[in-house]
C-alpha positions as CSV (number, residue, x, y, z in Angstrom):
1,M,-23.9,95.1,-138.5
2,A,-26.1,93.2,-136.0
3,S,-24.7,92.6,-132.5
4,Y,-25.7,89.4,-130.7
5,G,-25.5,88.8,-127.0
6,R,-25.3,91.2,-124.2
7,R,-23.6,94.5,-124.7
8,K,-21.1,95.6,-122.1
9,S,-22.0,99.0,-120.8
10,K,-19.2,101.6,-120.5
11,K,-20.3,102.2,-116.9
12,N,-19.4,98.7,-115.8
13,Q,-16.1,98.8,-117.6
14,R,-15.0,101.8,-115.6
15,N,-15.9,100.6,-112.2
16,P,-12.9,98.9,-110.6
17,L,-14.9,97.4,-107.8
18,K,-17.3,95.7,-110.1
19,Y,-14.4,94.4,-112.2
20,A,-12.6,93.1,-109.2
21,L,-15.7,91.4,-107.9
22,R,-16.1,89.8,-111.3
23,L,-12.6,88.4,-111.0
24,L,-13.2,87.2,-107.5
25,K,-16.4,85.4,-108.6
26,Y,-14.3,82.8,-110.4
27,R,-11.7,82.1,-107.7
28,V,-9.9,83.5,-104.7
29,R,-7.3,86.1,-105.7
30,F,-4.3,87.5,-104.0
31,E,-4.0,91.2,-103.3
32,N,-1.0,91.7,-105.7
33,E,-2.7,89.7,-108.3
34,L,-5.9,91.9,-108.1
35,R,-3.7,95.0,-108.1
36,R,-1.9,93.9,-111.3
37,R,-5.2,92.9,-113.1
38,L,-6.8,96.3,-112.2
39,K,-3.7,98.1,-113.4
40,E,-3.7,96.2,-116.7
41,K,-7.3,97.2,-117.1
42,G,-6.2,100.8,-117.0
43,F,-7.5,102.0,-113.6
44,A,-5.7,104.7,-111.7
45,D,-3.5,103.9,-108.7
46,K,-5.9,105.8,-106.4
47,E,-8.9,103.8,-107.7
48,I,-7.0,100.5,-107.3
49,E,-6.0,101.2,-103.7
50,S,-9.5,102.3,-102.8
51,T,-10.9,99.1,-104.3
52,I,-8.4,96.9,-102.6
53,N,-9.1,98.5,-99.2
54,T,-12.9,98.1,-99.7
55,L,-12.5,94.4,-100.6
56,K,-10.2,93.8,-97.6
57,K,-12.8,95.4,-95.3
58,Q,-15.5,93.3,-96.8
59,G,-13.4,90.1,-96.4
60,Y,-13.1,89.4,-100.1
61,V,-9.3,89.8,-100.1
62,D,-7.3,88.0,-97.5
63,D,-3.9,86.9,-98.6
64,E,-3.3,84.6,-95.5
65,K,-6.6,82.8,-96.0
66,A,-6.1,82.6,-99.8
67,A,-2.5,81.3,-99.4
68,F,-3.7,78.6,-96.9
69,L,-6.5,77.4,-99.2
70,F,-4.1,77.4,-102.2
71,A,-1.5,75.4,-100.2
72,I,-4.1,72.9,-99.0
73,D,-5.4,72.4,-102.5
74,E,-2.0,72.0,-104.1
75,M,-0.8,69.6,-101.4
76,R,-3.9,67.5,-100.9
77,L,-5.4,67.4,-104.4
78,K,-2.3,67.6,-106.6
79,L,0.2,66.1,-104.1
80,F,2.7,68.9,-104.4
81,G,5.2,69.3,-101.6
82,P,6.0,72.4,-99.7
83,R,8.9,73.4,-102.0
84,I,6.7,73.6,-105.1
85,V,3.8,75.3,-103.3
86,K,6.2,77.9,-102.0
87,M,7.5,78.6,-105.5
88,K,4.0,78.9,-106.9
89,L,2.9,81.3,-104.2
90,K,6.0,83.4,-104.7
91,A,5.2,83.6,-108.4
92,L,1.7,84.9,-107.5
93,G,3.4,87.7,-105.5
94,V,2.6,86.5,-102.0
95,D,4.8,87.8,-99.1
96,E,7.3,85.4,-97.7
97,H,5.9,85.3,-94.1
98,V,2.4,84.7,-95.4
99,I,3.8,81.8,-97.5
100,E,5.6,80.2,-94.5
101,S,2.6,80.5,-92.3
102,A,0.2,79.0,-94.9
103,I,2.4,76.1,-95.6
104,G,2.9,75.4,-91.9
105,K,-0.8,75.4,-91.3
106,A,-1.5,73.3,-94.3
107,L,1.1,70.7,-93.3
108,S,-0.4,70.5,-89.8
109,E,-3.9,69.7,-91.3
110,I,-3.0,67.3,-94.0
111,D,-2.4,63.6,-93.5
112,F,-0.4,62.4,-96.4
113,S,-0.5,58.7,-95.4
114,E,-3.7,58.0,-97.3
115,E,-2.5,59.5,-100.5
116,L,0.9,57.8,-100.1
117,K,-0.7,54.4,-99.6
118,K,-2.2,54.8,-103.0
119,L,1.3,55.5,-104.3
120,K,2.6,52.3,-102.8
121,I,0.2,50.4,-105.1
122,R,1.2,52.5,-108.1
123,F,5.0,52.2,-107.6
124,K,6.6,48.9,-106.8
125,D,9.6,50.0,-104.8
126,K,10.4,52.7,-102.2
127,R,13.0,54.3,-104.4
128,A,10.5,55.1,-107.1
129,I,8.1,56.6,-104.6
130,K,11.0,58.7,-103.1
131,D,12.0,60.0,-106.6
132,Y,8.4,60.8,-107.4
133,L,7.8,62.7,-104.2
134,Y,11.1,64.6,-104.4
135,K,10.2,65.8,-107.9
136,R,6.8,66.9,-106.6
137,G,8.5,69.2,-104.0
138,F,8.8,67.1,-100.9
139,D,12.0,67.3,-98.8
140,I,13.9,64.1,-98.2
141,F,13.4,64.1,-94.4
142,M,9.6,64.5,-94.9
143,I,9.5,61.7,-97.4
144,E,11.4,59.4,-95.1
145,E,9.1,60.3,-92.2
146,I,6.0,59.7,-94.2
147,L,7.2,56.4,-95.6
148,D,8.1,55.2,-92.1
149,Q,4.6,56.0,-90.9
150,I,3.1,54.0,-93.7
151,D,5.4,51.1,-93.2
152,G,4.9,51.2,-89.4
153,G,1.1,51.3,-89.9
154,E,1.1,48.1,-92.0
155,K,3.3,46.0,-89.7
């Protein structure tokens, strides 16, 4: 039977570093996520640890940076609040202190007022905005603070 396309060589399939770099080519990965994927692929624990250490030294794996970038994207682009972002990062296997640090840094860099001004156009009353934001993972005190900033800026 004829084979079309490129053949995968056995050599590349057994190199954990090449496999990990291929995974990292598509998006930033967390250490535990990479470790799990390498384990699923059948690599030995020793190979996995060696690969993770090499990637850390080269700067390809940095959970703090990855968590910060993840939090920024989720909050700014998808308008998720800290509660939802924290749950998502926990599901990805990120350490608690890394999550707290990343969310804190992300919150200090994001100005929600522009995004929320768009919500004021979409929703007619404050209650609908509050409900929407609460379901998206924002705490009540944060919602109130942001809505006060928006209202104060328009007066």
